[in-house]
N, C-alpha and C positions, 0 to 999 in steps of 0.2 A: 848137246846130245839133241835136245829139241831142232836144233837149228842144222846139225847133221843130217837127223831124219829126214828134215823138210828138204834138203838136198842133193839127198840120197836118189830121190826119183823125180829129178826136172821136170818131165814131159807130166807126170802125175799131179807134182804141184802145179804144173801151170795151169793142168785143166781146171783143178778146183778154184784156183784163184779167176780163172775166167769166168766159172760158173756162179761163183758170188758176184763178182763184178756185175755179170747181168744181171742177176737179181735187184742188186744195188740200182742200176740203172734203170730197170725195168720201174720201180718205186717209185724215184726221184722223175724222172720223166712225164709218167702218168700222171703223179699229183699234180708237178708242174704245169703239165698241160692243161689240163681240166682247173686248177684254180685261175693259170694265167687266161683262159680264155674268160673266165666269169668276171674277174677283176677286170679286165679290159673290157669285157661287154659292160658291167656296170658305170666304169667310168666314162665311155662313151656316151651310154645314157644321160649319166648327170651332164654331161660335158653338152647335150642339146640346148643347154640353157631355160630350159620349160621350168616349172614353179610346179606344177602340178601334171602328173599324166591320168587318163583315163583310161582303164581299158574294160572291156564284156565281163560279164559276171564266170566267175571260176578263173579267169585267166589265169595263168604263170606272171612270175616276174619276169623270166624271159618273155620279150613282146613275141608273141604267136604270129606264125606265117602263113600265107595261104588261105589266110579266112578275112573277111570284113563284115561282121553280124551287126554291126551298128551304123544307124540311119544318118546321113551328114546332118539332119537337121537338130539333133542334139548338139551339132555346136554352137548354134543361136540361142540355143538356150543357155548352153554355159556360159555363152558371153554376153549375157543380160544380169549376169550375178554381180553382188558388190564387189570391187575390187579386183576384178577380173578385167585387164588390160589388151589383152587379146587370145583367141582360138585358134589352133593348126589341127585340123585334119590332117591322119595320116595313113595309107592304106601301104600296108605291105606285103611283098612278096619273095618266095626265097627261089633266089639264082643257084642252079645246082650242075651249071655247067660249069668242069676243070674245079670249083671249088662252091662252099655252101657260103653266100653274102645274103642278108636281107637286103631290096632294094626297095628302097621309100617312094611310093609317089606323093610328092607334097606341091601346095599352092605355095608357088614362091614369094609372093607378099606377106601371107599372114606368117609364113615359116620364117619368114627372114626376120620378124618383130618378137617372136617367142625366142628364138635361137640366139638373136641380136646379130644374123646373119653369118655370111660363110667368110672365109677370108680366103681369097682367089689365089692360089703363085701362079694362075694363067686364064688366058681364057674370058668367056662371060658368065651370067646367069641362065639360068632355063627362058629360053622363047619360043621357041617351034614345037612341036608335039614329039618328036622324036628327039630332041635333044639330052642331054645327059650328062651329070656333073658326077664325078670321080674322085677320091680322098687320093691322097700322096701316095699314101702307102699301097690302093690296089694300082696307080698308076706305076707305082716302081714294081711292082711283082708281077704286073701284067706288061710292061713296059708300052705302056700306051699314053698317048699326048694329046690336047686340043688338035679339034680335026680329024681325029682317028675315028673309023666307024667299028663300035661293037657288037658281037650279038649274044643277046641274052632275052631268056623267057619268049626265045621262038620269034622274035627282033631285032633287025637294025637297028641301031642308035648311033648318033655322032656325039662325040664329046665334045661338048658346047665348055667345061672349064676342069679344072681341078684345083680342088680345095683342100685346105688345110684337114688332116682327119681329126676327130672328136664328138663329131656331131649325131654318133649313134649309129647310122649305117656309113658304107663306104660307095654304095652308089644311089643317086637321085632322078628319078624324071618327074614328068609333070603330072600332076594327081588323074587329072581325064583320061590321060593316056592308059595309064597303069589300070585305072576303073573299066576303062574297054576292053582291056585286055582281059581282064579277070571277070568280065561282067559281071560286074560290082559298082552299077550305076547310082550315085548319091549312096554311097556305102564307105565305111572306114575302118580300119583297124583299132585305131586308138586315138585319143584327143592331146594336144598337148595344152596345155594353159599355163600365160604369164599373165603373172598378176601386177598390181599396180605399186606394189611393193614386196621384195620377198618377204619381210617379215608377214604377211598376209597369207602365207602359202597355208599353213595350219587351218586358219580361218575358212579360207576357201574352199579347202580340201573338208571341210566337214558340211562347209552347206553343198556342196556336189554329192555328196552320202545321201544328203534328203533329199535331194532333187532325181539322184540315181538309184536308188534303195537296190544293193544285191550288188553292183558294180565295184569294179575293184580300182579302188582312187590311191594312188602309191604317190609320194614326195620323191622324184629322180633322186635327188642328194642322199637319202636314205638307203640305195640299193647297194651300197660298198659294204654297208654293215648287215642288211637283211641278205643279201644274194652269196651264198655259201651251197656249198656242194650237198649239205643235206636239206636246202630249200628248193632244190630240184629233183621233181621226180626220178627216182632211179638212178641218178647219179653217182649218190653215196653209193648205192649196192653193186654200181658197176669197177668205182674203185676198188672197194673191199674184193671184188671177187679178183679183179687183175691184181692187186698187193698178193691175196691167196695163190693166183698163179705162181708169181713170184719166187714167192716161199717155199711152194714145193718147188719148183727146179731148183733153188739154193741146198734145199734141204735134201734132195735124190741124189744131187752131185755130191753134194758133203757126205752120205752113207755110203754111196761106190765107192767113193776114192778112200772113207777111211777104212772098211770093211776089206777092200782088198789090199790094202796097207796092212793091216792086222795079218791076213793069210800070208801075205809075201814075208812079213816078219816074225813068221811063230817060232823059229830058233831063238832069233834072241831075244823074245820076251821070254821062253823057258830059260837062258843063260840068268837075263834079271832076276827072275822069280827064285832060280838054283842058289843065286848069291844073295838072297834074301830079303831080294824088294816084295812090297807089299801088295796087296790091289790097289789099294788108296794110291800108292805111287805109279803104277800102269795107269790108272785110270787121268790119274794128272798128266802123264806124260802125250796121253794119248788126244787131250783134251786141250792142253797147252800148244801143241801142232795146229790142232784145228782151228783154235783161235787166233792162232798168227794168220794161219791162211786167210781167215777171214778178215781180219784187219787188213791186210794186202789189198785183199779183193775189195773191200770198202773204199780204198783208197785209189784201186784202180777205177773202181766203179764210177768213183764221183769225179773223177778225171775224166773220163769218157764222158758223164753227163754235160759238163760243161763244154766239151768240145762239139759233142752233137747237136748243142744248142745253138753253139754258133753256124755250124754248117747249116742246120735247120733257119736259123734268120736270113741268111743268108738266099737260100734257096727259095723260102718263103716267110717273104717281110713280113706278112698279114699274120702269121700264126705265132701267137702270144706266150711265152713260155715262163713261169714263174718259179721261181728255183730259190728255198730258203734255205738258212743255216738249220732251222729246225727241222725239217723234213728230211736233210743230209742227215741228222745226227739221227733222228727214228728210223731211217735207212739202214743206216747202220748199225743199230740197234736190233731191227729185225735180223738184218744179215748174221750179226755172230748171234743171237738167240737160236736163229735156226738151224746154223752150223753146229753148234754143239749138240741139237737137238737129235742131228744127223749123226753126230759122233758118238754118241750117249749109248747106244746098243752094240757098236765094236768095240766101244772102250772098255763096256763091262764086257763083253765076252773074252776081250783080250785080258782082262783082270783073274779069269775064271778057269783058264788054260790050265792044265798038269803041267810043270818042269818036266818032270819024265817026258810025257808023250812030247810036249814042244819040244823037247831036246832029239827026239827023235824021227822028227817029222820030217821027210824030206821032199 
């Protein structure tokens, strides 16, 4: 009976399935996109090769952009600490042309020591003031190669080389050039420290805290565990709001579909009650039908999410989306719960119909 009811109105059934699928897809992709971006950022930051990262007071774990509050002279003091092999100042600026990307202003020599050097796929290191290095992900997404000119931050740069991704940023320019462009002479956004031995990172971190009280001194290798949606201001709230919107969409679609179905089948419900169907049986039929549609919508939504992920990966290679079985399951629970909640009132309304009035309904 439940299957026949589902197939009786194929357009209405399809609309309900699509509504649930959109709800599931929104939850999976929103969480997948935010989680993927955070994990990708943490992996690239850890992959830069530094043992200790120094940021100004109250700085977020996300590298702040467009700011250079620390004098470059701090690097000289850091270099004098025990167990410090090298210190690389980095200036960070946001490139917002066509995409949001951090641009690193680096001193090639010190950055090479701290990061163990770039892996060049083509071209050479920074030599001229207008040189820029791009990683392979950026080069693929923007279709650029060595020798091309790209316009960022209001200036033309020549692509000196393409490097393997994983060194935190995707774009690298000479430190002096970015300082001049930002009006931040002798300033830096952060300092990357390379220790003489990786095992001395915690010791150096402790010494830097004594030297620079109040500054944020972090171990990049710990970011994978520390960097979550709850640790980034407002990101957790954003995810909850977007999931809430998805749930409301699924709830309303299910409610309206089930409500109109009950109105349409008033005489059928009257017949069932006339031959002895209980209120509980009527509610069970309605909720079983809704649960079936939600499950179909869940499968469709998950399939659409994975398909859309592949499409986005082709169109935007640098856009990381992390889809985990745990969140697919959570999206399913959210969809089914929202659907059953949306069908609860129509089911209750159907169970209370008077059989005589229902049979006389035209």
